[in-house]
C-alpha positions in Angstrom: 65.6 -67.6 6.2 67.7 -65.9 4.0 68.2 -61.4 5.0 67.0 -61.3 1.2 63.8 -63.2 2.2 63.1 -60.9 5.1 63.8 -58.1 3.1 61.2 -58.7 0.5 59.1 -60.3 3.3 59.4 -56.9 5.1 59.3 -54.9 2.3 55.8 -56.6 1.5 54.1 -56.1 4.6 55.5 -52.4 4.5 53.7 -51.8 1.2 50.7 -53.5 2.7 50.8 -51.4 5.6 51.2 -48.7 2.8 47.8 -49.5 1.0 46.2 -50.2 3.8 46.8 -46.7 5.1 46.1 -45.4 1.6 42.9 -47.3 2.0 42.4 -46.3 4.9 42.9 -42.3 4.4 40.9 -42.9 0.6 37.9 -44.1 3.0 37.6 -41.0 5.4 38.5 -38.6 2.3 35.3 -40.1 0.5 33.9 -40.1 4.5 34.8 -36.5 4.5 34.0 -35.9 1.0 30.1 -36.7 1.6 29.9 -35.0 4.9 31.0 -31.7 3.1 28.4 -32.4 0.5 26.1 -33.4 2.9 26.6 -29.5 4.9 26.5 -28.1 1.2 23.5 -29.4 0.7 22.0 -28.4 3.9 23.8 -24.7 3.8 22.1 -24.2 0.2 18.5 -25.5 1.9 18.9 -23.4 5.0 19.8 -20.3 2.6 17.0 -21.2 0.5 15.1 -20.9 3.4 16.1 -17.6 4.9 15.7 -16.6 1.4 12.2 -17.0 1.4 11.5 -16.1 4.8 13.3 -12.6 3.8 11.0 -12.6 0.6 7.7 -12.9 2.6 9.0 -11.0 5.3 9.0 -7.3 2.7 5.9 -8.7 1.0 4.3 -8.9 4.4 5.7 -5.5 5.5 4.7 -3.9 2.1 1.5 -5.2 3.1 1.5 -3.2 6.1 2.9 -0.1 4.7 -0.4 -0.2 2.5 -3.0 -1.4 5.4 -1.7 2.0 7.2 -1.1 4.5 4.5 -5.1 3.6 3.6 -5.8 3.9 7.3 -4.6 7.8 6.9 -6.7 8.3 3.6 -9.8 6.8 5.7 -8.6 9.2 9.2 -8.3 12.1 6.7 -11.5 11.6 4.8 -13.5 10.8 7.9 -11.9 14.3 9.9 -13.3 16.0 6.0 -16.3 14.6 6.2 -17.3 14.8 10.4 -16.7 19.0 9.4 -19.7 18.7 6.7 -23.2 17.6 7.0 -25.6 16.5 4.8 -28.6 18.8 3.5 -31.7 19.6 1.3 -31.0 22.6 -0.7 -34.0 22.2 -2.8 -36.0 19.7 -5.0 -34.2 16.8 -3.3 -30.8 18.2 -3.8 -28.4 16.8 -1.4 -25.1 18.4 -0.9 -22.6 19.0 2.2 -22.5 22.0 4.3 -19.7 23.2 6.4 -21.2 22.8 10.2 -20.8 25.8 12.4 -18.7 24.0 15.2 -16.8 23.0 12.2 -13.5 24.4 14.4 -12.1 26.4 11.0 -12.3 30.0 9.8 -13.9 28.8 5.9 -16.9 31.1 5.6 -20.0 29.2 4.7 -20.0 27.1 2.1 -21.3 24.0 0.3 -19.4 21.1 -1.1 -20.0 18.7 -3.7 -21.2 15.7 -2.2 -19.1 13.3 -4.8 -16.2 14.6 -4.2 -16.2 14.8 -0.9 -16.9 11.3 0.2 -14.3 10.1 -2.4 -12.1 12.4 0.0 -11.5 15.8 -1.4 -13.3 19.1 -1.2 -14.8 20.9 -3.8 -16.6 23.9 -2.8 -19.9 24.4 -5.0 -20.0 27.3 -7.2 -23.0 29.6 -8.1 -23.9 30.0 -11.4 -26.7 30.7 -13.1 -27.8 28.4 -15.9 -30.6 27.7 -17.8 -34.1 25.3 -16.3 -33.7 22.9 -19.0 -33.0 22.2 -22.4 -36.2 23.5 -23.5 -36.9 26.4 -20.6 -34.0 28.6 -21.5 -35.1 31.1 -18.0 -31.9 31.0 -15.8 -32.5 29.5 -12.7 -29.6 29.5 -9.6 -27.9 26.3 -9.5 -24.6 25.3 -6.9 -22.1 24.1 -9.7 -18.8 21.4 -9.1 -15.8 22.4 -10.7 -14.4 19.1 -10.7 -17.1 16.7 -11.7 -20.3 17.2 -13.7 -22.4 18.1 -10.1 -25.1 20.3 -10.8 -27.5 20.9 -7.5 -31.0 23.5 -7.8 -31.6 25.5 -5.1 -33.8 28.4 -4.5 -31.7 31.0 -3.7 -32.3 31.5 -0.1 -30.0 29.0 1.4 -27.1 30.2 0.9 -26.3 33.2 2.8 -25.4 36.8 1.0 -22.0 37.0 2.8 -20.8 34.2 1.3 -21.0 35.6 -1.9 -18.4 37.6 -3.6 -18.8 38.4 -7.7 -21.2 34.7 -8.2 -18.7 32.8 -6.6 -18.2 31.3 -3.3 -14.9 33.0 -1.2 -12.7 30.6 0.8 
């Protein structure tokens, strides 16, 4: 074999070898790219799942805070109601009266049942009001200053010591 043919053959083998290497590298690059794409997709899915879990945790935290706030409100309402007892004043007028053993230095008073059951204390005020639209004679009434509640009473059940100028004093 002449030297030129050997040289041509070796060049052809070298070119074939280079092409084979390029083919292998291209195949490896394609595999790497495919694996990289798959890994990227998995990372995106993991991030989406982590975001979803984080959102659910924030939602649960919000529900927990709301529930804790509601518990505090109910406990405060219960503590307020525990200081009072429901009594009948006169003619079926039901009001809350401060218990004698309520552990407070407040003077004896009556509280509006509508307001107290809503969790806010409103002391009923003594007012003289007409008996009715037709009978103009004024009679003693206990009136709430926060809602339209108006209670009849005989004027004797409320101790005089808790009055000051027709107003219940703290």
